[in-house]
SEKOLGU-937073 format. One record per atom (N, C-alpha, C): residue in one letter; y negated, z negated, x. Coordinates in steps of 0.05 Angstrom, whole numbers, padded with zeros to 5 digits, always signed. Layout:
BEGIN
aYZX;...
END
This chain:
BEGIN
m-00625-01176+00012;m-00654-01169+00022;m-00664-01169-00012;l-00658-01151-00029;l-00666-01155-00060;l-00635-01159-00084;q-00638-01166-00091;q-00615-01173-00122;q-00637-01179-00137;i-00621-01161-00165;i-00636-01160-00180;i-00611-01167-00209;s-00618-01182-00218;s-00588-01195-00241;s-00611-01194-00268;g-00581-01180-00295;g-00589-01183-00318;g-00626-01177-00326;l-00647-01154-00318;l-00661-01145-00319;l-00669-01133-00345;n-00686-01144-00353;n-00690-01137-00395;n-00717-01132-00383;v-00726-01106-00394;v-00757-01101-00390;v-00768-01094-00412;y-00790-01101-00429;y-00805-01087-00454;y-00829-01070-00447;y-00831-01047-00460;y-00864-01036-00468;y-00873-01047-00495;g-00882-01065-00502;g-00885-01071-00529;g-00863-01087-00539;e-00851-01071-00558;e-00820-01084-00576;e-00805-01060-00565;s-00810-01044-00546;s-00788-01014-00534;s-00780-01029-00518;h-00749-01032-00516;h-00733-01047-00499;h-00727-01015-00477;i-00738-01024-00456;i-00731-01000-00430;i-00710-01008-00407;l-00713-01026-00398;l-00691-01027-00381;l-00673-01054-00392;r-00648-01047-00393;r-00627-01056-00409;r-00604-01070-00381;d-00607-01097-00384;d-00591-01116-00365;d-00576-01104-00338;v-00604-01102-00322;v-00598-01083-00298;v-00600-01100-00280;d-00570-01093-00261;d-00561-01112-00236;d-00565-01091-00218;l-00564-01094-00188;l-00574-01082-00173;l-00585-01101-00146;s-00573-01087-00121;s-00584-01096-00100;s-00588-01077-00077;v-00605-01092-00052;v-00614-01067-00039;v-00601-01092-00009;p-00589-01082+00011;p-00577-01099+00028;p-00602-01095+00055;k-00609-01111+00070;k-00619-01110+00087;k-00619-01087+00108;g-00631-01073+00115;g-00637-01047+00138;g-00612-01024+00122;k-00616-01017+00096;k-00600-00998+00087;k-00620-00995+00070;m-00612-00965+00059;m-00624-00945+00034;m-00609-00940+00022;v-00626-00947-00011;v-00610-00953-00029;v-00622-00930-00046;c-00614-00907-00062;c-00627-00890-00077;c-00620-00896-00114;l-00639-00896-00124;l-00638-00898-00159;l-00637-00870-00169;i-00626-00858-00179;i-00621-00831-00188;i-00624-00829-00219;g-00625-00816-00232;g-00625-00807-00261;g-00643-00792-00275;r-00646-00784-00295;r-00664-00761-00303;r-00692-00769-00320;n-00711-00749-00320;n-00733-00767-00325;n-00734-00784-00351;g-00750-00814-00351;g-00743-00818-00381;g-00730-00844-00378;v-00715-00849-00365;v-00693-00869-00368;v-00698-00894-00357;g-00722-00902-00339;g-00735-00931-00331;g-00728-00934-00303;k-00732-00916-00294;k-00725-00912-00255;k-00761-00925-00247;t-00778-00912-00251;t-00795-00921-00253;t-00812-00947-00252;t-00800-00954-00281;t-00809-00983-00299;t-00790-01001-00276;l-00768-00994-00269;l-00757-01021-00256;l-00776-01022-00222;l-00786-01006-00219;l-00800-01012-00181;l-00826-01020-00203;k-00839-01013-00216;k-00859-01032-00220;k-00858-01057-00237;s-00825-01068-00239;s-00820-01091-00247;s-00816-01107-00219;i-00812-01099-00199;i-00803-01105-00178;i-00829-01112-00167;i-00844-01093-00163;i-00865-01107-00144;i-00890-01114-00159;g-00888-01128-00186;g-00891-01137-00204;g-00920-01132-00216;l-00918-01106-00231;l-00935-01094-00248;l-00929-01096-00282;l-00903-01095-00277;l-00894-01108-00311;l-00875-01127-00306;k-00881-01147-00326;k-00865-01163-00328;k-00838-01164-00346;p-00809-01180-00325;p-00788-01183-00340;p-00789-01201-00365;r-00771-01195-00391;r-00768-01216-00409;r-00750-01234-00405;i-00713-01217-00394;i-00702-01233-00391;i-00701-01225-00355;g-00682-01241-00338;g-00669-01232-00314;g-00678-01241-00295;i-00670-01240-00268;i-00680-01248-00242;i-00684-01229-00222;i-00707-01230-00206;i-00708-01217-00178;i-00714-01228-00165;d-00699-01226-00133;d-00695-01250-00118;d-00702-01224-00098;f-00723-01238-00079;f-00724-01228-00057;f-00728-01243-00025;a-00707-01227-00009;a-00699-01249+00013;a-00700-01275+00007;g-00678-01284-00014;g-00668-01315-00020;g-00693-01329-00034;i-00715-01316-00048;i-00744-01321-00065;i-00738-01312-00094;p-00733-01328-00116;p-00743-01314-00140;p-00774-01318-00140;i-00780-01284-00143;i-00799-01280-00146;i-00818-01266-00181;n-00805-01266-00203;n-00811-01266-00226;n-00842-01271-00226;s-00837-01290-00213;s-00881-01313-00222;s-00898-01301-00205;l-00895-01296-00191;l-00913-01282-00166;l-00925-01261-00174;s-00952-01250-00168;s-00980-01238-00171;s-00959-01207-00147;p-00974-01184-00159;p-00966-01166-00146;p-00979-01166-00109;d-00998-01175-00108;d-01009-01183-00086;d-00985-01201-00066;r-00981-01226-00078;r-00964-01242-00072;r-00940-01234-00062;r-00930-01210-00078;r-00902-01196-00076;r-00909-01179-00042;a-00933-01175-00051;a-00936-01154-00025;a-00937-01169+00005;r-00953-01188-00001;r-00953-01213+00028;r-00921-01222+00031;l-00908-01225+00017;l-00884-01230+00022;l-00865-01200+00044;g-00870-01189+00032;g-00859-01160+00048;g-00851-01140+00033;i-00861-01142+00008;i-00847-01112-00009;i-00871-01100-00008;g-00869-01066+00004;g-00889-01042-00001;g-00881-01030-00025;y-00904-01017-00032;y-00890-00996-00063;y-00912-00972-00050;v-00889-00955-00058;v-00911-00921-00060;v-00897-00909-00084;p-00916-00910-00102;p-00922-00903-00133;p-00916-00872-00131;q-00905-00865-00146;q-00904-00835-00158;q-00932-00829-00165;g-00942-00799-00145;g-00969-00789-00149;g-00978-00805-00128;r-00974-00820-00109;r-00978-00829-00084;r-01006-00848-00085;d-01028-00842-00101;d-01057-00868-00111;d-01067-00869-00085;i-01068-00851-00070;i-01091-00856-00046;i-01113-00848-00057;i-01132-00863-00035;i-01162-00867-00045;i-01174-00829-00040;p-01184-00819-00062;p-01191-00794-00048;p-01216-00790-00035;r-01233-00806-00039;r-01269-00805-00029;r-01273-00822-00005;v-01248-00834+00014;v-01256-00850+00033;v-01234-00829+00048;t-01223-00839+00078;t-01225-00825+00101;t-01190-00820+00101;v-01183-00813+00115;v-01156-00823+00122;v-01153-00844+00132;k-01169-00854+00156;k-01168-00879+00177;k-01173-00892+00151;e-01189-00896+00136;e-01197-00921+00112;e-01177-00926+00094;n-01157-00904+00089;n-01140-00914+00070;n-01113-00920+00086;l-01112-00920+00117;l-01089-00931+00123;l-01093-00959+00134;l-01125-00965+00137;l-01134-00989+00137;l-01132-01014+00117;l-01132-00995+00096;l-01124-01011+00064;l-01100-01024+00067;g-01085-01012+00078;g-01052-01023+00081;g-01055-01051+00098;l-01072-01067+00110;l-01074-01084+00120;l-01079-01109+00112;e-01083-01097+00082;e-01087-01120+00062;e-01066-01133+00053;a-01041-01121+00057;a-01015-01130+00047;a-01004-01144+00070;r-01014-01150+00100;r-01005-01165+00111;r-01003-01199+00103;r-00985-01211+00118;r-00975-01244+00110;r-00999-01255+00130;d-00998-01242+00155;d-01019-01256+00175;d-01044-01250+00176;r-01052-01226+00155;r-01083-01214+00153;r-01093-01213+00176;v-01074-01200+00192;v-01095-01188+00217;v-01106-01163+00218;k-01126-01161+00223;k-01146-01137+00223;k-01142-01127+00259;s-01126-01102+00242;s-01125-01090+00276;s-01133-01056+00279;e-01130-01042+00281;e-01124-01017+00296;e-01110-01007+00283;i-01100-00976+00275;i-01077-00969+00260;i-01045-00968+00293;p-01035-00978+00288;p-01005-00971+00314;p-01001-00944+00314;d-00991-00938+00346;d-00988-00918+00348;d-00954-00911+00344;e-00946-00931+00327;e-00919-00913+00315;e-00919-00903+00285;i-00942-00914+00282;i-00955-00894+00249;i-00954-00860+00260;f-00968-00861+00283;f-00972-00830+00284;f-00953-00817+00304;e-00926-00835+00306;e-00901-00815+00320;e-00885-00809+00294;l-00890-00831+00275;l-00870-00819+00246;l-00890-00802+00235;f-00916-00798+00232;f-00935-00778+00215;f-00961-00766+00233;p-00947-00748+00257;p-00961-00734+00274;p-00993-00726+00268;v-00987-00717+00247;v-01007-00698+00223;v-01024-00719+00228;l-01028-00741+00219;l-01046-00761+00210;l-01069-00768+00228;k-01061-00755+00254;k-01079-00768+00275;k-01097-00748+00277;t-01086-00728+00271;t-01115-00703+00273;t-01125-00702+00244;m-01121-00716+00231;m-01137-00722+00203;m-01154-00743+00200;l-01162-00761+00212;l-01159-00788+00209;l-01198-00785+00196;s-01211-00768+00205;s-01235-00763+00191;s-01237-00750+00166;r-01217-00743+00153;r-01222-00727+00129;r-01218-00743+00107;m-01221-00726+00089;m-01223-00746+00066;m-01198-00748+00051;g-01183-00763+00045;g-01161-00765+00028;g-01149-00743+00009;g-01175-00739-00008;g-01168-00717-00031;g-01168-00699-00015;d-01179-00686+00003;d-01177-00671+00015;d-01150-00653+00043;l-01132-00671+00029;l-01102-00664+00045;l-01086-00650+00023;s-01066-00632+00033;s-01045-00626+00011;s-01026-00649+00000;g-01017-00638-00014;g-00995-00664-00026;g-00973-00674-00010;g-00964-00655+00012;g-00949-00669+00029;g-00962-00682+00043;q-00980-00682+00054;q-00996-00689+00077;q-01007-00722+00062;q-01018-00728+00034;q-01025-00746+00018;q-00993-00763+00013;q-00975-00748+00009;q-00942-00764+00020;q-00944-00788+00036;q-00944-00772+00061;q-00941-00779+00090;q-00969-00806+00090;l-00987-00801+00090;l-01009-00816+00081;l-00999-00846+00063;a-00988-00843+00046;a-00987-00867+00022;a-00966-00876+00035;i-00940-00870+00050;i-00926-00876+00062;i-00927-00894+00092;a-00955-00883+00101;a-00959-00892+00123;a-00978-00923+00112;r-00990-00917+00101;r-01001-00936+00083;r-00992-00965+00078;a-00965-00965+00066;a-00947-00978+00063;a-00936-00992+00084;l-00935-00979+00108;l-00921-00990+00132;l-00943-01005+00141;m-00962-01001+00137;m-00985-01021+00158;m-00989-01046+00145;g-00971-01053+00115;g-00969-01079+00118;g-00943-01094+00128;k-00935-01073+00152;k-00905-01091+00150;k-00885-01100+00136;p-00873-01082+00120;p-00856-01090+00095;p-00832-01095+00108;q-00818-01111+00092;q-00784-01114+00090;q-00770-01093+00079;l-00789-01096+00053;l-00772-01075+00035;l-00789-01053+00024;l-00786-01022+00026;l-00805-00998+00024;l-00794-00997-00004;l-00812-00987-00021;l-00808-00981-00055;l-00815-00957-00052;l-00798-00931-00059;l-00820-00902-00055;l-00801-00887-00080;d-00819-00878-00098;d-00822-00874-00123;d-00823-00838-00120;e-00802-00823-00120;e-00804-00793-00124;e-00825-00783-00112;p-00817-00793-00072;p-00832-00783-00058;p-00838-00752-00045;t-00816-00743-00049;t-00811-00709-00049;t-00824-00694-00069;e-00837-00705-00093;e-00840-00686-00118;e-00869-00673-00106;g-00862-00647-00120;g-00883-00628-00111;g-00887-00619-00081;i-00873-00633-00067;i-00878-00627-00037;i-00862-00603-00030;q-00865-00578-00007;q-00857-00565+00007;q-00827-00575+00021;p-00808-00555+00016;p-00789-00562+00026;p-00794-00569+00053;s-00804-00564+00077;s-00806-00561+00102;s-00823-00594+00112;i-00831-00603+00091;i-00845-00624+00096;i-00830-00657+00078;i-00813-00638+00059;i-00794-00658+00049;i-00769-00661+00078;l-00761-00654+00087;l-00749-00654+00106;l-00762-00672+00129;e-00787-00665+00137;e-00800-00691+00153;e-00802-00715+00142;i-00806-00719+00111;i-00807-00741+00103;i-00787-00760+00104;e-00766-00746+00099;e-00727-00757+00099;e-00728-00772+00129;a-00733-00742+00145;a-00731-00770+00185;a-00745-00779+00181;a-00765-00782+00177;a-00791-00809+00176;a-00775-00837+00168;v-00762-00826+00144;v-00757-00851+00120;v-00736-00863+00149;k-00715-00845+00150;k-00696-00846+00171;k-00699-00867+00189;r-00720-00854+00213;r-00724-00868+00237;r-00735-00896+00226;i-00749-00892+00205;i-00760-00927+00206;i-00741-00940+00198;i-00722-00943+00181;i-00698-00951+00177;i-00684-00962+00207;a-00684-00944+00223;a-00665-00943+00248;a-00688-00960+00263;a-00709-00967+00264;a-00728-00974+00285;a-00733-01006+00277;t-00742-01006+00248;t-00745-01031+00248;t-00725-01052+00223;g-00709-01044+00217;g-00682-01060+00202;g-00702-01063+00177;i-00724-01039+00164;i-00726-01050+00132;i-00714-01039+00121;s-00703-01047+00097;s-00689-01033+00076;s-00714-01014+00050;v-00690-00998+00046;v-00712-00981+00024;v-00692-00976-00005;l-00720-00976-00022;l-00708-00965-00050;l-00726-00940-00056;l-00707-00921-00061;l-00711-00902-00068;l-00709-00879-00088;v-00734-00876-00099;v-00727-00861-00130;v-00731-00830-00126;e-00710-00812-00134;e-00705-00785-00120;e-00695-00772-00135;q-00698-00739-00147;q-00689-00725-00145;q-00680-00710-00133;h-00692-00700-00106;h-00675-00681-00093;h-00647-00688-00073;l-00628-00676-00076;l-00606-00681-00080;l-00602-00688-00046;h-00611-00670-00025;h-00609-00671+00006;h-00618-00701+00012;f-00644-00708+00000;f-00647-00745+00002;f-00628-00756-00008;v-00620-00759-00033;v-00603-00772-00040;v-00581-00782-00020;r-00574-00763-00011;r-00541-00765+00000;r-00558-00774+00028;q-00581-00785+00036;q-00598-00798+00057;q-00583-00824+00056;a-00582-00834+00034;a-00586-00865+00024;a-00555-00868+00033;d-00555-00901+00029;d-00519-00913+00037;d-00511-00918+00017;k-00523-00921-00007;k-00512-00923-00037;k-00532-00918-00057;y-00527-00909-00084;y-00538-00900-00105;y-00529-00915-00122;y-00554-00915-00156;y-00547-00918-00168;y-00560-00914-00189;a-00542-00902-00211;a-00556-00884-00236;a-00560-00894-00263;m-00588-00881-00270;m-00588-00898-00286;m-00588-00880-00324;q-00582-00899-00339;q-00585-00878-00361;q-00593-00890-00388;k-00611-00889-00403;k-00633-00900-00422;k-00629-00935-00417;g-00646-00936-00394;g-00655-00962-00384;g-00628-00983-00371;g-00606-00968-00369;g-00577-00983-00361;g-00572-00974-00329;i-00559-00989-00317;i-00554-00978-00299;i-00512-00971-00302;v-00506-00938-00306;v-00484-00936-00311;v-00464-00922-00289;a-00469-00922-00268;a-00460-00907-00242;a-00472-00921-00221;s-00446-00924-00198;s-00462-00930-00182;s-00440-00928-00154;g-00446-00929-00119;g-00421-00927-00106;g-00436-00912-00075;d-00423-00911-00064;d-00435-00896-00030;d-00433-00876-00041;t-00462-00857-00022;t-00474-00836-00029;t-00450-00813-00015;s-00440-00819-00002;s-00416-00815+00017;s-00391-00798+00001;e-00398-00819-00024;e-00374-00809-00045;e-00383-00795-00075;l-00413-00793-00077;l-00432-00783-00095;l-00412-00750-00103;s-00401-00754-00132;s-00387-00734-00130;s-00407-00714-00148;q-00389-00688-00159;q-00403-00675-00174;q-00408-00670-00196;e-00395-00689-00211;e-00395-00698-00234;e-00422-00720-00242;v-00423-00731-00222;v-00449-00748-00224;v-00472-00740-00223;i-00469-00715-00198;i-00500-00701-00195;i-00503-00688-00218;q-00488-00665-00233;q-00491-00656-00257;q-00509-00677-00281;r-00492-00701-00283;r-00500-00715-00309;r-00533-00729-00298;f-00537-00735-00275;f-00561-00751-00269;f-00573-00744-00251;l-00568-00716-00237;l-00594-00699-00221;l-00600-00673-00229;a-00581-00657-00239;a-00585-00637-00240;a-00601-00629-00271;v-00629-00610-00273;v-00644-00605-00290;v-00635-00590-00315;
END
């Protein structure tokens, strides 16, 4: 579904991503781990098109997308939930959700499907509330639901459990697993929460802008956890 080869990204003359190779198979969840500041968010921004690689190839569903704008990538089927969620605080939950339709390739304008409320029941009770009035966990659920409104084939999640209470973290984990099982969507997850990391099929570990370890999460060792997850 997603294939990244030899990716190098700079901020000005600062070399941030170094020869990154990474793949996300169809219908699988891949987790990107690493301490703060190693380039994880930069990689997601490069995939969605907010940053332009200097060298390397990003291939999505067999199509090279380096030259495509973020909106065209979204309509190809890439959904993005940024760190900090970026919901719009002064419009309602319903309006936030309907904005997600802008990413639909078919540009269908419709109501919110029942599947969204099956995944995130709390949103159904809050449709008329302003997005900024929701708790952090509710805003995260709203941000994921908004991305799903575009019917993506690949979902990029940047630190979805950051600052969220443990019970809501488990709800988000369960929702993501249900999404994958029901739709066959692929997920690239940036995460520090070990329990969520272990829900993925495969992990990649980053250090100083490069991939330094990878493997099945079932074989994730305590050494790797200490090197790349422990604070």
